[in-house]
N, C-alpha and C positions, 0 to 999 in steps of 0.2 A: 680233495685229491686233484691235483692239476694234471690235465692231459699232457702227454709227452710232446705233442706237436703244437701246443698252444691252445688258447681259448677259441671257441667257435660261437659266433653270434648267429642265432636262428630267428628269422622274422616270420611270424605266422599271420595270415590274413585274419581280420576280425569282421564279424558280422554285427556291427554296432546297432543296426536297427532291428535285428532279430528276424530278418526276412527268409533265412535259409530253413527249409524243412527237409529233413532226411527222408529218403524214399523207402527204406526198408525198416530200420529200427527207429522208433520215435525219439524225440529229444529226451534226454535224461533217463532213458531206459537202458538196461544192461542186457536184456534178453528179448528175443522176438517171441511174442506170445504164440504158443502152440507149436513152436519149432521142435521141441523135444518129442511131442506126440507124433509129429510127422516123421521124424527120424526113427522112432520106435516102430511105427507102422511099416516103414520101408524094410526095417530089419526083420520084422515078423513075416513079411512077404518073401523073405529069402534073399534079399540083396546083401552082399558082403559089405563090410565096413568101408572098404575102398570104393565100392560102387556108390555107396551113400555119400561119401566125401566128394566124389567126382560129380554126382548129381547136384548136390548143394552148390558146388562151385560153378557149375554151368547155369543153374537157375538164378542164383543170387549174386554171383561174382565174389563170393567170400570163400576163404579156405578154412576148413575145420580139420582137425586131426582125425585120422582114421583110427 
């Protein structure tokens, strides 16, 4: 399917020597180990799902759905 406004070329930087190391989630990992347990603990302590979402956003700089 062709876009109505034409093609768009996207250039992404490459890390050819493999020197980039992610700070939070390791390379080739899909989940952060122990994150689900931490979220369940916060919920068990009485935090609302919105409060948990806001807390994770503040701590890790990522958004999760409430």
